[in-house]
N, C-alpha and C positions, 0 to 999 in steps of 0.2 A: 105439162112440161116436167121432165125429170131434172133435178138439180144435183150435181155432183160437187162435193167440196173436198179439196185436197189441202195438204199442209203448206205447200209452197206453190208459187206460180209455175216454176219449172215442171213440177209434178203434174200440175193441171194441164199444161201444154202437151206433155208427153202422153198422158192418159187420153186426152182428147184426140190426139193423133192416132193412137192405137184403136180406140173404140169407134172412131169415125172413119177409119180406113184412109186417113189423110185428107178428108173432105171438110174438116172443121174450119170455120172462119173465126177471125178475132175481132172483137169490138172492145170498147172501153166504157166503163161506167165509173164515174167519180175517180178517174185516173187508174182504175183497176182493170186488168185484162180479163175478158170474159170470152170463153170459147163455146161456139154453138154449132150444132149439126142436127138436122131433123128436129125432133121434139126434145132434144137434150141440151143442157147448158152446164158448163163446167167452170168453176172458179177456184183459184188458189188463195189460201190465206197467207199470212206471213208469220208462221209459228203461232204463238199466243197473240190473239188480237183483243183479248180481255185480260186485264191484270188485277191482282189483289193488292189492296193498300188499306191504310187507316183512313177514317173519315177526316175531312178537312180540318176539324178543330185540333187534330193532333200534329199538324204539319209544322208548327213553329217549334224548333228545337229548344229555344230558350224559355218558352212558356209552358212546356210539358215535361214533367219528370219522366226520364226513360222507363222507370218501373211501371208507370201507368200504361205503357204499351202492351204489357203482358196480357192484360184482360180487356184490352180495347176491342171494339167490334172490327170485323174485317169486311170491307166493301169491295165489290167488283165494278170495274168501269172499263170502257173501251180504251185500248192503247193505240189502235189503228182505226181512227174514225172513218176514213174513206172505205176501208174494207168492210167494217161492220155495217156501214150504211148500205153498201152494195149487197152484202149478204142478206140483209133485211128486205131490200127491194126484190131480190130474186126469190126469196122464200115466199113472199106474198103471191108470186106468179106460179109457184110450183105445185104440182099435184102429188109429187113424192120427192124425197131427197135421199141421197146416199153419201155417207161419210167415208172418205177414202184417205184418211190421214195415216201417218206412219203407225206401224204395228208395234208399239211399246207403251210404257206407262205414260210418257209425256204425250205421245201421239193420241192416246186414248183420251187424255184430258183435253187436248186441243179439239178433238172430235166432240167431246161432251160440251165444250164451250160453244161450238157451232150449233150443236143440237139445241141448246138452251136459247140461243138467238133465234133459231128457226121456230121453236115452240112459242116464242113471244108473238110470232106473226101468223102461224098456221098450225092446224092439227093434222096436216098431211103426214102419212107414214114416213118414218126415217129408218133406213137400213144402214148396216155397217159392212164394209168389205175390207179384207186384210190380205196383204201380199208381202213377200220378202224381196221381190225385185220387180222393177217396173218394166217387165218384158211383155210381149204380146200374149204369150201363153199364160203367164201368171195373172196378168190383169184380167183377161177375159174369163179365166177360170174363177177368179175371185168374184167377178160381177155375176157369173152364172150361179154362184152359191153364196148369196149374201147372208149376213148374220146380224146379231143385235149388238148395240154398244155394251161394252163391259163396264158397268157403272162402278163396280168394285175396283177395277184397275184404274179407272179415272179418279176415283176417290183417293187412291194411294198417291197419285200425282198431285192432287189438290192438297193433301195433307203435307206433302213436301213443300208446296208453295207457302202454305200458311205458317208452318214451323220455321222455315227459312226466313220469312218476313219478320216474324215476331222476334226470333233470336237475333237475327242480323240487325234489325232496326234498334231494338232495345240496347244491346251491348255496344253497337257502334256509337249510338248517341251518348251512352254513359262514358265510354272512354274518350270520345272526342271532346265532350264538354269538360271532363275532368282535366284534360290536357290543354283546354282552350285552343283546340285545333279544329276550326270550322271551315266552311267554304269548300273549295275543291280539295283541300288537304286533310279532310276528315280521316279519322282512324277507323278503318273498316274491320269488322269482326263478323265471322259467319260460322254456322253450325258445322259445315264440312271444311271450310277454309281454314279455321283455326287449328283443328287437329292436324291438318296437312302441314300447316306452317310449323307446328311443333316437331313434326317428323324431320323437317329440314333443319330447324334450329338444333335439335338433339344431335343430328349428325355433325353439324358444325362444332358443337361442343366437344364431341369425340375427337374431332380433328385438332381443335385447339388444346385439348388436355393431353393429347398423345405425347408420350415421352419416348423418343427414338432410342433404340439400342444399336450399338456398333456390332458388326459382324464382318467376317471375311469369307470370300469364295475364291477358289483356285481353279485355273483352267490351264490345260496343256494342249498344244497342237501335236497330234500324232500323225505319222506318215507311213504309207506303204507303197512302194514302187512309185514314189513321186506324188501320190494322191494324199492330200492332207485333210484331216478333219479335227474338230475340237472335241475334247473330252473334259469332264468335270471331276474334280477331286471329291470323294465322299468317304465317310467313315461310319463304323457301326455304333449306333446309339441305342442300346437296349434292344437289339434285334431289328431296328429300322435303319434305313440309309439316311444319313444326315449330310447335307451339303454346306450348311452354314457353320462356320467355325466361330465360336463366341469368345474365345480367348486369343488375344493377339499373339501371345508367345507361341501357342500351339499352331497358329496360322503361319508364323514366321518359320517355325521348325519344318512344317510340311512343305513350305515354299522352298526352303533350302534343299531338302531332300530331292524334290522334283527337279530343281535346277541342276543338281549333281547327276541326275539320271540322263543317260544318253539313249536308252532304249526302254521299251515297255513290252511285256509279254502278255498276249491275249489269253485270259484265263476262262472266259465264258463268252459264248455266242448264242444268243437265243432269238429265234424267229417265231412269230405268231401272226395269225390273220385276225382281223377284227371286222365285224359287220357294223356299218354306219347306217342306221335306219333313217328313212326320209322323215321330214318334220311332220307334225300334226297340222291339220287345217287351221287357218287363221281364225281366232276370235279377236275381239277388239283390242285386248291388251297385247297379244302377240303381234297383231298388225302394227300397232303404234310403235312397238319395240323395233320391228323390222324397218319401218319407215324412218325411225330415228337414226338407224345406222346409215341411212342415205342422206341424212342431214335435215330431215323435216321435224319441226317441233310437233308436239302432240296435237296442238290446236290446228296447225296447218295440215297435218296428215288427215285428220278427221274431216276438215272442211273439204279437202279434195275428194276424199272417199264419199262424202255425202253427195257431192256433185256427180260423181261417177254413178252412184246409185240412182239419183234422180233422172239421169239421162239413160238409164237402163243398161249400163255396162257391167255393173257388179251388183251383188246382193246387198241387203241392208247391212251397214257397217257397225251397228251397235248390237253385239251379240256375245254371249258367254259360251256358245256352243262350239265344240271342236269335233263333232261327229256329223258327217254328211247324212242327210235324210235318205231313207230307203228309195224314194222315187227319183233320186239323182242318178242319171245314167252317165257314168264317166266317159264311155266310148262316144256317146252321142254328143257330149259337150266337146270332147277333143276333136271330133270331126268338124266342128264349126271353125276350128283354127287351121285346118289343113290347107286351105286356099290362101292363107295370108302370107305376106312376104316375111314378116317379122317372126312368126311362130310356126309356120307351116312345116318345116323340117322336123322340129322337135315334136310337134303333134303327131306327125306320121310315124316317127320312131317309137313313140309311146303306144300307138295303136298296134304296132307289130308285136307287142308283148302277148304271150299266150293267155295270161289271165291278168286282168286289171282289178286290183283290190285296194281301194284307198286306205290311207292310214287313218287312225282314230286317236283323238286326245282323251283326256280323263273326264272332261265335262260334256255332258249331253243334256240339252234343254230342248223344249218343244216350240219355243216362240219363233226363233229364226235359225236358219242354217248357218254354218260357218261362212265367213266372207269368201266368195269365189266369183269368178266371171260368169256372166249369164249366157254367153254365146252370141249376144248381140255385139259383134266386134266392130269397133270404130276404125275408120281410116286414120292413119298416123296424123294427117293434117287437120283432123277434126278436134284434136286436143292440143292444149298448149304443152310446153315442155314438162312442167311439173305434173300435170294430169297424166301425161303419157307414162312418165317414170313410175308413178304410183300404180297406174293401171297394169303396167308390165309386171310390177312386183306381185300384184294379186294373181295375174294369169300364171306367172311362173311358180308361185306358191301352190296353186292348184296342180300344175304339172308335176311338181315335186311330190305331192301327196299320192299321185298315182304312178310314180316311177319306181324303179327297182332300188333296193338298198345298194350302197357303195361298199366296196371291200378294200381294206387297207392291209398291207404287210408291214409289220413293225419289226425292227431289228434292234437288238440291244447288245452292245459289246462292252465287256469289262476287261480292263488290263491292269497289270501290276507294274509299278516302276519304283524301284528303290524303297520298297516297303509301303508305298502309297497306292491306294485304289483309285482308279479312274474309270468313268463310264461315259458312254456316248449312245445316243439313240437316233434312229432314222426311221422314216416311214415312206412308203411308196403306195400310190393309188393303183390297185390292181384292176378294179372295176369301178368306173366313175359313177355309175348308177344315176341317182337324182342330181348329182353335181353337174351333169351335162346340161340339165334344163333349169337349174336353179343356182346361178352364179353368186348368190349373196352369202352363202356359207363357205367357209374356208376349205379349199382343197389343195393347200400348199404342201409340197413334199420336201423332205430333207434326206439327202442321200449319204450313205456311208460306203466306202470301198469294200469289196468282198474280202473278208478276213475269216480265218479259222482259228480254233483254239490252238495255242502253241506258237502262233505267228509272232515274230519279233517286229515291233514297230519302232520307228525313230521318234524320239522326243525332240521336236524342232524349236519349241518356244514354250515358256511358262509365264503365266500372268497371275499376280495376286491382286485382287480387287477389294478395297475397303468399301463397305456399304453400311447403310443404316436401314432399320425397319421403317416402313412407311405408314402414315396414318391411313385410316379408311378413306376411300374416295367419296366425294359428294355424289348424291344420287343424280343420275341423268334423268331426264323427264320420263322415259319409258320405265326405268327402274323404280322411280318414285310412284308411278301409276301402279306398278306391280305390288309395291309395298302397301299402297292404299287399298288395293283389292284384297291382299292377304289379311289386312286388319279390319276389313269391312267398312272402310271410309269411302263414302260416295258410291256412285254406281258407274257402270260402263258408259252411260250417257253423259255423266257430269264431270268425271275426274279430270279430263283434259281442260275443260272450261275453268275448273277451280285453279289449276296451275296458271292459266292465262290471267286469271283475275289477280293472283298473287303478284305477277309481273306488273300488271296495270296499276295496282295499289302501291307499288314501290316497296313491297315486302321482300322481294327477291330480285336478283340481278344476275347477269351472266348466264352461261349455259355450259356445264351443269349449274342448276340454280344454287345461288349463295345468298343467305339471308342478310338483309341490311340491319343496321343498328336498331331501326324502328321495329323490325320483326322480332329481334331478340328481346327488345324492351316489352313488346306486347305479350310475348310468351312468358317472360319472367313475371310480369304483373299478374297474368292469369294464374300461373302456377302458385304464386304466393298468396293471392287473395281470392281466387275462385278457380280451382283446378278443373272443375267440370267443363269449363269453357274450351279447354284444349284436350279434353279426354276423348280418346278414340272409342272408349267403351260406350260413352254417351251417344255419339253419333252412330255407332254400329247398332246400338239397341234401337234407336229411332228408325234406322234403315230396316231392321228386322220387323219393327212394328208396322211400317208402311207395306212391307211384303205381306204381313198378316192381313192388312186391309184388302190387298189385291186378291188374297185367297179366301176372302169372306170370313176370316177368323177374328176380325176386329173392325171397329167402325172409325170413320174419320173423326167424329166428335170425341171418342174415347182417347185416341192417340194424340190429338191436338191438346186435349185437356191434360194428359199426362206430361206432355212437353212443356206446357205452361207451368205446371207444378214444379217441374225440374228447374225451369228458369227462375221461378220464385225463390228456390233454395239458393241459386247462384247470387241473386241480388241481396239475399240476407247476408251472404258472405262479403259482398262488395260494399254494402251500405256504409260501414264505419271506416272504410279505407279510401274513400274518394280522393282526399287531399294527397295522401301518400302516393296513390296511383298516378295522379296528375303530375306531381313533381317528378316521379320516376320517368314517365313518358316524355315530359318536356325536356328533360336533360338528355334523354336518348335521342330525341328528334334532332338535337343539335350535333350529335356525333357524326352523322353522315355529311354534315355541312361545315364542319369545323376545319379551318385552314391552318391556323397557327396564331402566334401572338400578335396583338395590335401594337403598332409602333408608338401609339400615343396614349395608351392606357394599360392597365393590368388585366384587361379582358382579352378574349380571343376574337379573331376575325371569322365571320361566318358567311357562307353564301346565302344571300337574302333575295327577296322578291319585292319589287315596288308595287304600289297600288295599281300601276298600269300593266303589271304582269312581267316586266323586264327583270332580268337578274343582275345583281351587282354584289360586291363584297362590302359588308358593313360590320361595324363593331358590335359585339354582344352587350357592350355597355351603353348603347343608345338609350335615351337621348343625351346622357351626360357626355358621351364621346360620339362625335359625328364623323369619324374617319371613314371614308369610303374609297373603293377602287372600282373602276368599271369592268364589265365582262362583255364579250362579244354579244351582239344582239341576235345572232343565229344559234339556235340549239338550246338544249337544256344542260346545265352544268353538272358534271360528275367529279367529285373530289377523289383524286388518285392517291395512292400510298407514297409515291415519290415526292420528295420535298426539296425545296430550294436551299442550297447550302448557305447562301448569303442572308436570306430573310427568314428562313425557317418556316416558310409557308408551303403547304401541299400544292402540287400542281393541279390544274383544272383541265378536264376534257369536256368539250362541248359536243353533246349527242345531238346530231342533226341528220339522222338517216344516212344516206349515202355520202353526205357532206360532213360527217363527223370528223373532228380534228382535235389535236391536243393544243390547248391555249398556253399551258405552262404556268409559271409563277405570275400572278396578276401584278405584284409589285414591280417585278422586273420589266414587264410590258409597259407599265405606266412610266417608270423611270426612263426607259429607252425612248419613249415618245417625247418626254420632257426634254431630253438631251438632243433631239433631232430637229434641225431647222427645216422649215418648209422650202421646197425647191420650185420656184416659179418657172413654168414652161410655156406660157403664152396667154393670150387674152381669153377671158370667159365669153363664150358664145351668147350668153344671156344678157350680160350687163357690161361687157368690155367696152363697146363703142360709146355707150351713154355715160357710164359711171367709172370707166377705167378699171373695172374689176379684172383680176388675173386668175388664171388657173395655176394651182400649185400642187405638187405631190406632198401629201400630208400623212404623217404617221399618228394614229390615234392611241390614246392610253389603253383602249380596249384590245389593242393588238392588230386592229385592222389598218389598212392603207387605202388611200383614195386620191383621186384627182378632184379637188374641190376649189370653190371660189374663195379668194382671200377676203371678200366682203361678207362672208357669213357672219351673222345670221340674216343680214339684209338680202343676200342672194344665196339660195341653198342649192345651186347647181352642183352636181357631183357625179363622178364616175367611179366604179369599183376598180381596185387593183388586187393582184394576188397577195396573199398574206405572207408568203415566204419568198426568199430569193433576193439577190441584189439587183436593183433597177438601174440600168444604164440609159442615160439620155443621149441619143445619137445625134449626129449632124444632119440626118435625113429628115425632111419635113413633109407633112401631108399636104398635097395640093388643095384639097377641099377645105381643110380646117386650120391650116397653118400652125399645126402643132408638131413637135418633134416625135419621131418614132421611138418607141421604148423597147428595150431588150431586157428580159429577166434572166439572170444567171442563177440557175438552180439545178444542180446535177451536172452531168457531163456535157450536155448540149444546151446552148442558149435557147431561150424561148423568145422568138421574135413577136412580141406583142403588137408592135406597130403603133399607129395613132390610137390613143385611148378612146376617142369618139367612134372611129371606124370599127374598132374592135368590139365595142359594146353593141353597135348597130348590127354587126354580123352575128353576134351572139343571140340577140333578140330574134333575128330572122331564123336562126337555126333552132331556137327554142319554141318557135311557133307551133302550137298544137291545134291543128285544124280538124282532126277527127280522133275518135277514141283510140285507134290503133297507134297513134303517135305517142301515146303514153307508155312508158316503160312497164312491161308486165301485162299489157293488154293485147291479147291475140284475137283472132277472129271469133273463137268460141266465147271468150269472156266479153268481147264487145257485143255479141248477140245477147248475152244474158243481161248486160247493162241496159241495152236498148229495151228489152222486155220489161225491165224494172222501171222504165221511164227516163233513163239517161241515154238520150240519143246522140248527144254531142258533148264535147268536153265541158263547155260552159255550164251544162246542167249540173255538173258536180259541185258548183259553187253553192247551190241551194240545198244540198242533201245533208242529212245527219248520218255520218259514217256508221254509227252503231245501228241505226234503223235500217239503212240500206244493206248492211252486211247480213241482217236477218232475212232479207228478201232474196239474196243471191247466194245460193250454196256454193262453197268452194272459194269464196272471197271473204277476207277478214276485214274488220274495221280499220286495222293498221294499214292494210294495202290501199284502202280507199283514201285514207289520209295522205298516203304517199302520192297517189294520183292527183289529189287536190293540190299538193305542194308543187306539182309539175306544171300547173296551169300558168299561163303567161304573166298574170298579175303578181305571182309570187316571185320574190327576188331570188336570184341565184345565190346559193351558199358557197362557202369555201370548200372546194374539193381537195385542196391541199395535197395533191398527189404529185406536184412538180413535174407533170408531163409536158415536155417541150412541144409536143404536137398539139396541145390544147391552145385554142386561140381566144378563150374566154377568161377574163379575170376571175379571181376566186374569192373576193370578199363579199360583204353583205349588201352591195348595191343600194337599193332604195332606203334600206334601214340604216345606212352608215351615218346619216345625219343625226339619227337618234344618239349615236355614240358621241358625236360632237356636243349635242345638247347636254348629255350626261356630264360632260366635262365643264360646261359653263353654267349649268343650273344645278342646284343642290338636289341630290336624290335622297329622299327620306323614306324610311320604312315605317310600317305601322307600329 
């Protein structure tokens, strides 16, 4: 039996379909899909199924000094037990094996890991096949000409694993222990992560240190035969045209002269044409940048691209190459699109060109071609909306690279008015060229009326605009990745993951990324006490060393030993500063959680977390001061810059995905609840007959509202109500529950909530999730991928680890999986807070609202 091993299950399914001609059958071993046809078996891994770590005796952070990790042994162990067990079983049955993992450093290492597992079971020959797209032609060609595993390339990947583990674990433990920040809130440090973070922090420092300068610009509306256009004032500044006036008096003088002018004489008209060349083919960085302009994060863009690659629709998305290979036939590839509805007309028009010569970029490598479509064209309904949008971007980029250049006509008009110079520019697209097939680059035109030298133009309006110079902009994700590439930080395969990790660790927020106070503190501490931690020179040197391993110019042992020596020097610098670093980090950790002054002490109020994981507001002087305020039980709090005028506390926003809302000032919410009387509306359906319990509309100190039993805590019956809007209790009663119908007044139209019990029952019915496609963001293709990964119905998601499942399903992130889990019926509805009168579901925290009540009658303590 021949055993084929791929990197992911999707790739295994696709390769089995190609090589078997569609005849492969699917069975399962240990919960792993196995594809079989004839005497061949194919199985997919889940990326790395073997991980590197320290021996068990190093696992207790408190008992092991971080510096000990530098020279600790590294052990390998299975991270996906069921897949490893399946691979071992199949290896024992195999006469030969073929490694068909991705063709890059990481893929070679994954292949080597599989090779080692096979070697533990059998001496059967092991071959290696490589391809850049999972298409019938490339896959069959690769299997016709197998090669050997590149152990040098795999060693380069293994060196990265070891170096990242040692640097990350040792420094993370040192900083976390110094700041007494353990558990889920540990302070993460990484070889690539930290220099990237310094890039972001340095840009923020530039922004904060920026001192704006005042300047003025003048504009005049000029008209000829009723056609008006805008011209800008300029003056000669040592032979160059200057538009910004830096002296206010000079600006006022020019403004007055232009206001006095009634006409302007055209002194110069210049026309020229410019060739606008098509873009170069996509490499990874250019692709991420283009996808970013469509609103995709770097991580999301790459996840989708990897899924499109695995399903055979585009080539491998991790590449530095911007030159198509010689064996790519553009005409043949274009011909594949001529019969499609979405691309047919454009493909036909490109094929009509006399000569098709693709553009080339500056970077040419031999591992993978630029990212381009394979010619295996999916139907529109085979992909979800995001996948199709990214696929179309890749197709149209290929179209652009084989299209004609565009031609523009530029017109520049200069006019004089009362001693002042004015200029205006226009441009017109003469030949659209590649813009016809690539709508992502700007092709906007600006027109000027036909004028000639000597023409007299009317001056119809004059504007003087006071402006200030602006600080540099924050790096967007694609620009940040470009900066990392330019500085040699990370690789094309890891840069987008590094940015995602910075978000996950709470080092950056918003988009473009902005550093948190913790991020600034970590970078400041590293700069002061161990600059090498955030040095791009260090990580770039290690990247170069790993490339040397791949080229056979260095060994894994040499490079890892050098990195350990480097880390030893870092700890020499850190050793005597542990207490100072800890104090600095601890103070900075509070900055992002600080709200303002405590009313009962001279300390500040902070957002804190209880032992049970819920958030509340507590005094920094605890335990001497035990003043607390509740926060909503839904979402994670974010302290905003806006502050309450009455209490001096910053407002709080609760981040809860689609149900994110602004809570406001916690003290105001608590005071408002204290001043609000409960409104009884009827008998409690659980205890009203037996114990005379009543249902009442209650406002909680956390800001939530509910219909709850007056006998709480003896009876905890409750129903959610919307967080915002005035609630009117009408005279209309529900026949089934004998409760008044409620109307919420929020916005222009009233929201007829009706009976609170009926409303909630209707909500639960609508929220029922019976199959995977009932979940937002799950279409047919994604549902199929989930089923292949063992998630055949929504209930299966309750038992999955989102991070692990995301590694098994390309194109799906762990955050998406968490969002799907949050949509399951057991999860309580959050506050959508959109005041939509058409909604019939209340918007507060449902089942968790009683926790808010308990927080008001039971003391909440922090560690």
